[in-house]
Structures are given as C-alpha cells and as structure tokens.
N, C-alpha and C positions, 0 to 999 in steps of 0.2 A: 238745774235740770228740771224740766217739767215732769210732774207726776199726775197721771190720769186718776182722778178721784171721783167716787160715787156722788159726793155732795155737789160737785161742780156739774157733772153730767146731768143730774136730775134737779138742778137748782130751781127750775120753773115747773116742776111737777110736784104739787103738794101731796104729802103722804102722812105726816104726823101733825095732829092738832092738840094732843094731850101728852103730859108726862106724868104717868101714874105708876103703880107698882109693876105693871106688865112691861112698860118701857124701861124702867129702872133695872128690872131683873134681866132683860135682854142685853142691855149694855154690859152688865156685870158678866154675863155668860159669854159675850163676845170677847171680853178681855181674857177670861180664863182659857178660852180656846187657844189664843196665842201664847199665853203664859205656860201652858202645858207643853208646848213645843220648844219654846225658848225661855226657860224659867229663870235664867241668869244665876241661880243659886246651886249649880251642880257641884260635885266634889272635885272635879278636875279643872286645872287652870286653863286648859285648852278650850273646854266648853264654856267656861266662864268668860273668857276673852271673846269667843265667837258670839255668845248670846248678848254680851254687853255691846258689841259692835252692831248687832241686829237692832237693838232698841234705840241706840243712838241714831242710826240711819233712818229708822222709822219715824222717830221724833222730828228729825230734820226735814223729812219729806212732808209730813203733815203740817208742821208749824209753818213751813214756807208757803204751802198752798193756802192755808188759812190766813196767813199774814201776821203771825206772832213770832216773837223771838223765843218765847218759852210757852209750852202748852199749859203748864201749871208752875207753881212756886218751885224753883230748883233748889231752894235752901230751906232752912227751918221755918216753920209756920210762925207768923207774927203773933205776939200775945194779944195785941190790941189792933183793931183796924183790919182793913182788907188789903192783902198783898197786891201790888200792881206789877204788871208784866214789864219790868224795866230791862232795858238792853244791857245794863251793866251789872245785873244781878250775878252773884257768885253761885256756882253749882256745887252743892254738897250732897244732894240726893243722887241715887243711881238713876240712869235713864228710864229703866222700867218703872220706877216709882213715880217719876214725873208724868209718865204716860198713864199710869194707873190712877193717880190723883185727878188727872184731867178727865178721863173717861167716866169716872165715878162721881164727879162733882154734880151738884144739883143746879138746875137752871135758875137764873134770876127772874124776878117777876115780869120784867119788861123784855124778856128774851124771846127771840124767834125760835119757837120750839122745833119747827120743821128743820131748820138749818142746824140747830143744836144737836139733834139726834142724828141727822145725816152725817155731820162731821165726825161724830164718834163711831158710827158704824163704818165709816171710811177707814178707820184705824185697822180694823181686822181685815178689810179688803186689801189694803196696800201691804199689810204684814204677810198675809197668805200669798199674795202675788210675789213678794220678794222670795219667799221660801220656794215657791214653784219655779221661779226663774233660776234660783240656785240649783235646784234639782235637775234642770235642763242644761246647765252651763257645761260647755265642753272645751272651752279655750284654755288649754294648759300647754306651757312651753314643752317642746320636744326634748329639752334638756333635763326635764324633771325625771328623777329616778323611778324605778318600778314601784318601790314602796310608797312613795308620795302619790303616784297615780292610783294605786290600789286603795289607799286610804281615802282619797278624794272621791273615787267611784263609789265606795261604800257609804261615804257621807251623803253623797247625792241620792243614792238609793234610799237611804234612811229618811232624807228630807221629803222625797216623793211619797213615801208611805205615810209620813206624818201629815203632809199637806192633804192627801186624799181623805184621810180619816177626819181631819179637822173640817174639810169642806163638807163632808157628809153631816157632821154634827151641826155645823153652822146652818145648813139648809133645814135640818130638823128643828133647830131652835127658832128659826124664822117662821116656819110653818106653825109651830106650837104657839107662837106669839101673834099669829094671824097677821103677819107682815108679808105683803105680796111681793117678796123678793126671792131670787135664787142666785147662788154664787156658782159660777162655772169658769174654770180655766183663768182665774185671776181677776174676774170682774163680777160685780153685783148688777143684776138687771131685774126689771119688773116682770112678774108673771101674774097674769090675771086669772089663769085657769090651772088649777092643780092637776087635773086629769091630763091635760095637754102637756104640762110640764113633766109628769111622770112617764107618760107613754111616748112622747116625741122629743121634747127638749133635752131631758137628762141623757137619754141614750145618744142623741145627736152630739152633745158636748163631749161625751165619752169617746166616740169614734174619731172626732177631729182634734183630740188633745195631743196627738202625735205631731211633732214639728213639721212633718211632711205636709200637713194640711193647714199650715199657719195662715195662708191667705184666705182660705175658706172660713176659718175661725174668725179672723178679723172682719171680713165683710159681713158675716152674719151678726156679729156683735154690733156693727154699725147699723145694720138693718133694724135691730131691736132698739138701739138708742134713738134712732130717727123716729121710729114708730111711737115710742113712749114719750118723747119730748115734742111730738107734733112737728117733726122735721120734714124735709122734702124727700119724696120718693123712697121710702124705706124698702118697698118691694124690689126696687132696682138693685139694691145691695144684696138682697136675698138671691136674686137671679144671678148676680155676679159670683156669689159663693157657689151656686150650683154649677155655673159654667166652669169655674176653676176646678171643681171636682172632676168634671168630665174630661177636661184637658189634661189634668194630672194623670188620671188613669190611662188615657189614650197615649200619653208620652211614655209612662212607665212600663206599659205593656208592648211598646214597639209598634203601635197601630197608627201613630201620627205620620203623615206623609210629607208635611211641610207645605202642602197645597191648600190647606183648610182656610176658609175665608170667614167662618163664623161658627156659632154653636152647633148649627145644623150639621155641618161637616164632621165635627167631632162626635156628634151623636151617631152619625153614619158609621164612624170607625168602631164604636162600641157595639153596633148592631150587625157589623160585618160577619158573614158566615164563619163560624168556628171560634169567634171571640168569647161567646157564652156570657157576655155581660148584659146584653139587652135583647129581649124579644122584639119582634117587629112592632107589636101593638104598644109595647112600652116606649119604643123610640117615637112612635106617632104621638103619644101623650106628652113626651118631653118636648118635642118640636112645637106642639100646641101651646105649652106653657111659655116658651120663649116668644112665640109669635104673638100671643094675646096679652102677656104680662110684661115681658122685658122690652120688646121692640117698640111699642107705643111710648113707653117712658123714656127710652134711650135716644129717640130721634125728635127733632124739631117738628111741631105740628103744622108749620106754615100758617095759613090763614084759617085753619081748623081750630076748634076748641082745644084748650090745653088738656091733655089726658090726665086723669087722676083716678085713684081708687078710693072707695069708701073704707071706713075703719074696719068693718068685718071682712072686706075683700083683701085688705092689706094683711090682716092676721092670717087669712087663708093662704095667701101667696107665700108668706114666710114659713108657715107650718108645712105647706106642701113642699117647698124647697128643702126644708129640714128632713122630711121623710124620704125624699129622693136621695139626698146626700147620705143619709144613714144606710139606706139600702145599697147604694153603689159602693160606698166604702166597705160595707160588710162583705159584699161579693168579691171586691178586689182583695181584701184581707184574707178571705177564705181561700181564694185561688193561689195565694202565696203562703199558705200554711200558718197564717196569723190568727190570733184569737180576738174576737170582737164581742162587745156586750150586746 
C-alpha cells in the first residue's frame, strides 16, 4: 500500500543544509510527541497491544517508502563494527525502540542531510495521520454489541483529542525551530508567512477538518503541494476547492436545482433572495475570481499565449480561496447551529 510521505512530496524542495543542535533537538521532540500518545508501556494489556500494533504499522509504512527492511537494528547492538540492514535479521527489540533508534541516530559524513531530516520528520507526519484516521473511522459491523460500540466511540474521541493536542505542539515546535512547515489534517506543508498561516491557513484547516469537506481539503492540499514543488497550475486546485465548497453548501441547503452549468450558477443559488449566504456584491467578487483565475487556467488557450500566474499571484489566489472557504463554511455552520473557529 502506498503511503503519502513528506520526504517524497518535497523531495526536490531543499530545506535543510545542516544538522546541528537545533535539528537534533527537533527530531527528538517529534518522536516524543508520538510517544506520548502511543507510549507502548501502559499498565493494561489492551493498550499495550494497541500501541505495539501502531508502532509496527508505522515502521512498515516508513521503511517501505524509504526502501529498507528495517529502519534500525532490530536486535542487540553489535560489539564491533556497524550493523547492516539485513533482510534476515531477527527482531528482539520492540517496534517503538526500532523507530526511536532510527530517528535519533546521527547522520553519516556523506549523508544527504536534507533527505535524512525529511525522512525522520515524516515519521511524525504519518504517525499523526494514522491517529487522525482512526479517530474518524466509523466502519463497524452492525452485529457489534452496544458495549463494543461505546468503547470504540470513546477510544476514537480520545484519539481525536490526542491528535489535536499533538498537532498544536508539533506546529509550535516547528515554529520555535524556525522550520517553515505547518501540520494540518494529516499532512505537513510549507508555510512561508507565519502571519498568513495564523490568520488564514490555520482557521481554514480547522473549518474543513470535518469529513463533509473532504474534497475541499484534498484540493487545497494539492494546490499547496503544486505551489511549493513548482508544479502546474496550483491556483486551479485552489479554485476547485472553492467551487466544491459552494456546491456542497448549495446542495445541503436545498438550493441546487439540477440545471446549474458552472460555478456562476451555484453562486447565484447562494445569492438568491432569502438564502442569506451571499450579498450581491460578494457574489460579484466570487464570479470575478472564477472568471479571472480559474477559467483561463481551465480552458485551452488555442493559439493564444499559455496563461500562467506569477509566484505572488499564485499565493494570492490560494489565500483568497482559503478566506472565501473559511467565511462560507463559517456561515453555513452558524446557520445550522454548529460552532466554528
């Protein structure tokens, strides 16, 4: 199974050139963030089994994407010489210790430091994503008894609290280490502007964290990944996220007629008298966004020059889409008696 990892997404975006006390400290802190949630050494057999399975699965995902059978020596350390990552090595260490030893090891002199650090930061990204996905899991057989369902629901609720607390700590650790990254909803992404991150991006990720906005979340993550890696048309993905938001609200409020042919018609639905979602002037601004940003990128130019946005225009397009989505989801949630950040 493929695992989306930070070090692969940003393979061609240089970030780290040194490995000094700051980087060493950050990696240690990243590991403890996960260890505090899944320590493996609790007093109950149930939690011990759960946490052991968590670290085994995490090791398997990371080692597979990196291309290693073992992240670090699975058995006793050799007295002489360097241990080699043999396929036939016997595991006597717990999975958590194999992961710990790997993330805390020092780089070799000829090591690619950028990849070395990115791989290890990926451990906390994938680990937190696994915890988040567990907290959102709802697939339980109808044959399960009431007690089992209640216990699982409580466990998922606890996992969500743990995840959110760990995510906040990770972002603080990254900021304190002056690493331009933010973690949101299972993924690490580059942030170049801490003010924008605090005022726009973080509230945006909060309001789209509900599964109802999954497509919005995915398209916006793709927009940021394309922007940060120099990919093609990142603003197009941001506009898709915004269009999905408008369509979801139109559908869920019973305003969709089935005759819509594009974003403009769905905007009309939200601006329709009595809907209270958009004022006329807001609808005009939204139409202009799609007309000037999305449409040129989404259609073939024929014999005209290929449309493109400069770097600062791309960032503006993404941040503007985030602001619109944050506002629209906030209004929708308020109209349904929900609480938003």
